[in-house]
N, C-alpha and C positions, 0 to 999 in steps of 0.2 A: 553124630552123637546122638541118643535117645534119651528121653526124660520122661519121668511117671510121676504125674501131678495128682497128689491124693487129695480131692476135696474141691467141688466145683461153685463152690461159692464164689463171694466176692473177691477176695483173696488169691483162691487156685487159679480163678479164671485171668486174673492180672496175669499171674505167675506164668498161667500157658501163653498168655497172648503174646507178653515179653520174649519168651523163649521161642517160640513159632518163627519170630521175626531175627532170630541170629542166624547168620550164613552157615554155621559151623553146625548147626542142629538138624536133623534129618526127621527126626519124627519126634512127636511130642504127644500122650496120651493122657488125656485126661479122665481121671476115674472118679466115678460118685455113685452113691446107693442108687442113686435118680439121674441118670445119664441125662434124660428132658432134652428139653431145648435148650442150646448155648447162648450165650449172652451175643448181643447182635455184634460187637465187636469181635467173637471168635468166628463168626458166621463164614466168612471168606475163606478162612483156614482148613473147614471141616472138609473131608476127603480128601484133601493134600497132606501139609504135613502134622494136621490136627487130627488125631482119632478119641472120637468119647467112647468111655467104656464105662457101663454099669459094672461095680463093684460094690460088696458091702464090706466094709472092715472087720466086720466079726469072722468073716471067712476066711483064717489065718492060712489055709492050702493056698487056696486060689491068689490072696494077697500077696504071699511070698513068690508063688510063680512068674504073677506080674513083674514084681520088683526085679526078679533074677534076668529079665529080659532087656532091663534098662542100665544105662550108664550111671544114671544118678535120679534118686527120688526126691522129689521135694513136697513137704507133707504141709496141708491147708487144712486139717482135719481139726474138730475140737480137741483142745491142750489133753484132755484128760485120755485122749489116743496116741500121744505122740510117743509114751514108754513102750507099748506093745508094738508100733509101728517099727520102732528103732532097734528093739528086737528082732524083728522079721527081717529087716531089711541087713541085719549082721549077718543072720541065718543065710539069706540071698547073695550076701557077699558084694553089696552095691551101697553106693555113697548116699547119704541121707542128710536131709536138712527139715527144719520144722520153725514153725511161728513161734513155738514155745509160751512164755506168757505165766508159767508156775514154777516157783522156784525150788522147789520140794523134787518136782519131776525131772527139772536140769540135774540135781544133785542126782537121783538116781540112774539117771543116764550117764554121766560122768563115769557112776562104778563101772560101767561095761567100756570102760576105755582100752583097756587090755583086749579084750574078745576082738573088737572092732578093728585093732591094730594088727591082732594075730591074722584077721581076716581078709588085710591090706584095704582096709578102706578107711575114710573120714565119714563123723557123724557132728553135725554142728546144729546143736537146738539154738532157740531164741534169736531167729534171722529175720523178723520184723524190723517196725522202725524201733518201738520200745517196748520191752528190749529187743536188742538188736544194733539199727543204726545207731542210735545212740551209745551204745558201748563200745562201737570201734570208734567213732568220734571223741569219745572220752580217753581212750586208753590212746589214740594219737596224741590228743595234748598233753597226757601223762606221762608218754615216751619224748615228746619236745622239750620237757623240765630237767632239771636235774633236780629239782625236789620240789613235791606238790603239797600243798597247803589245805585246797579245798577243790571240789569239784561239785556243780549246780545243774541241773538236767533240768529243763521243762520242754513239756511236750503236749501239743494238743490237735484235735481232729473237731474241727468246728464248722458249723453251716457258715455258707457267704453271706447270706441274709437271716440273720437270728430272728425267732418268733419267739413272744412271751409262752408260757411262764419261764422255762427250762433254757430257753434261747440255745437249744441243742436239738441235733439230731441224730439219728442212728447211723455210725458210719463203719460199724463193726458189731460183732456181739454184743448186744445189751446185758446178757449174762457176765460175760468178760467185764463190762463196766461198773457192773454192781459188785462182783466181786472186788474190784482193785477200788470201790469206796468202803469196804466194810473189812477188809482183811489187814491186819496189823502193817504198819510201813519200817521196812528196818532203812536205817539212817546211820553215819557215823557223826559221832559226837566225840569231840575229845580224843577223837584214836578209836573209839570203842563202837561196837554194834549195840543200837538200843533201836528199841522198837516203840512206834510212835502213833497215834491216833491218826486215822486216815482223815480226810478233810477237814484236818488242820494245818495250823501255820499259815494261813491264808494272807498272799503279798500281792501288791500290783506288780504289772511288768508292761513294760511300754515296748510298741514294735512300730515298724512304721507303717505308714498305710498302703492298703486300705485296712489292716487290721485294727491298729490302734492299741489301748489300755485293754487288759485282758487281766484276770486274776489266776493265783499258781498256789495248789493247795497240795498236802501230801496225799500219794495215793501208792499203793502198793503194786510190785511186780516191775517196775520200768526201767530200772538197772539190773534186774536178777541178782547175781552172784556178788556183784561188784564191792558190796561195803565188808562181806567175809574176807575176799581177796587182798583187800588193803587195809585192813583191820590193823591199827599199829601204825601203819606207814603214813595215812593221809589224815589230816586231823577232822574235816568234816565232809561228809558227801551227802546229798540228796535228790530225790526224783521227785519233781512233781506237774500235777496234769494242769493244762491250760485252758479255761473257758472264760466264756464271756460273763462280767462282772454281776454277783448275787449268785449263782448257780451252785457255789458249795453250800451256802446257807439253807438254800431250800432243800437240796440233798441231804444233808445232816438232818434237818427237821426229820423228814421222810424216813431216814433210816432210826432216828431215835425213838419215832412214835412204833417201831417195830414192821414198817411196812416193807421193810427188807429184809426181814428173819427168814431162815430158810425150817426153822422147827412148824409142824402142822398146829395148826388149831382148829377147833371145831365151830362150823358156821351153819345154824339151822340142820344139826344132825350130820350133817359131812364135814371131813377133814380137808382141809385146804393149805396150801404153803404162801402164806402172805407174798413172799419174793415171785412165785408164778402168777397171783393173781396181779402183783402190781405188774409185770413184765406183759402180760395180755391188754392190762386196761393202757398201759401207757406207749404201749410198741405202737399201736396206728398213727398215734399223734405224733409220734416222732420218726416213723417212716417216711421218707420224700424221697424217692429212686430217683426222680427229676432235680430236682435241689441241689445246686451248686455248693461244693463243700470247698476247704481249706485245711492243708495242715501245717503247724506252725513249730518250729523245733529252734531250740538255742542250749547251746552247752557253753559252761563258762569253766575253765579251768585255771586255777590261781597258783602261783609258785614262784622259786626261783631259778635262776640261771645267770652263770656269771657273776654270782653277788649283786646280781638286782632283780627287783620285782618284777614279773611277767605275769599277765593275763590272754590266755588263748580262748579265742572264742568261734563257736561255729554257730552258723543259722541259716535256717531255710524257710520258705514261705513258698507251699508247691500248692496249686489250684486245679480243680476240676479241668479235665480234657472233655471240652464239648465235641470235638471233630469226633472223637472215639465213644463218648460217653462213658469214660472210666474215671472212676472219682480219683479225688487226691488222695484219700487213703487206701486204694487200691494200686494208686500208682507207686506209692513210696512204701507198701508194706509187700505187696506181691512182686514188685521190682526188683527190691532186695533180697527176697527170697528167691529170684528166679538168677538173680546173679550170683547169690553165695552157692548156688545149687551148682551153676555153670561153672564157678571156680574149683569145686571138686570135681568135675568130670575133667578137666583140664591139667588137673594136678597141682592146683597153685594152694591145696588145704593137706597136711600133713596127717598120716594115719592117726586114728585114735579118736576120740571126742574131744571136742577142744568148744569151747565157747566164742561167738565171734570176735570179742576182744581181744583173745589169746593166739587167733589165727588168720584172720582175715587183712589183708594189706592195706591200709587206710587209701592209700594214694590212687592205688589203681580200680578200689573199692569208688571211690570219689568221681574217678573219671568215665567209669561205667554208670554210673548214674548221671553225671552230666551228659552223656551221650542219649540217654533218654529224656533230657530235658529236666531232669530232679536236682536242680540246682544249691548245694550247700557252698557258702561263704566263710570262709575260714578269715580272721584277722589277728591280728598281735598287738598289744601296748605294752 
């Protein structure tokens, strides 16, 4: 099988790293506008299974041509490119998945389902951790119950050794993080979809050592379309981001002061966007490529089965891979993308456009991640 991975950043590189290690994968093309030097963990595969390709996503004809030569395409480009890449994949007649992260774009992708089915291919958006992994696990818990009353999802990408004042380091796009901190959050309350303020409803959540007590707060996008899908069927549903205590209050203050605004303001005769300035100023302090990270996840599904109350939980604490220099966020996000792309190529995903919760077999998915050292523990009480 041959795979095309779009985007040579952290997640795309991790996806390619996973795919080149599969025995049934003959070739992986890692394409980016700047092919440049690959990450160190990819170097041994260049010239063998791995090929680096310079490719500008704005060159539709060339992208479509590259897609047509692959069995499946895994997209790790910025979220706003997911829809045009989906259209090109359908035109090329090749399976396509992406990391998602924007519910409106996912809704637009779902509108293309008939055309994807007609072309004999599958399209799966939202294939990272959140959205992605958490949706698959949530669906597994829902399917195991006769009636589900509540779903609570908690996820965080964190530094292993936090440093003040934010106790945070960049583990993926800071622009994406700020979107989640400033976009209205969709939850289910009383069975109805309700918009809530991001960085609100702060609570403490305890995890085993070495993690300890974290704070959880509402952020946007983590469970994508699930509130709409289960409106009227599940009473409460929420997604919360995990951080070290105190983070939410600091970020809320910066947001409320306008430092994360997108509207330009005049400064010294020039127009500047506060968020752009914030990212430029803060990023150097939060970018720590050699620092270890962890990804923490908990999914709680409560309901009834056989006339008795049941709570199903999924929990994961994943760590930085020091042997290969692969971060925990890259492992959990990039590997998830690779697993689903391979599922598409071997025919485990049906034709059309489907969210991961609708089409990814949970047991096989968890087994594949376990084989990569990404361990998700399931318990039931």
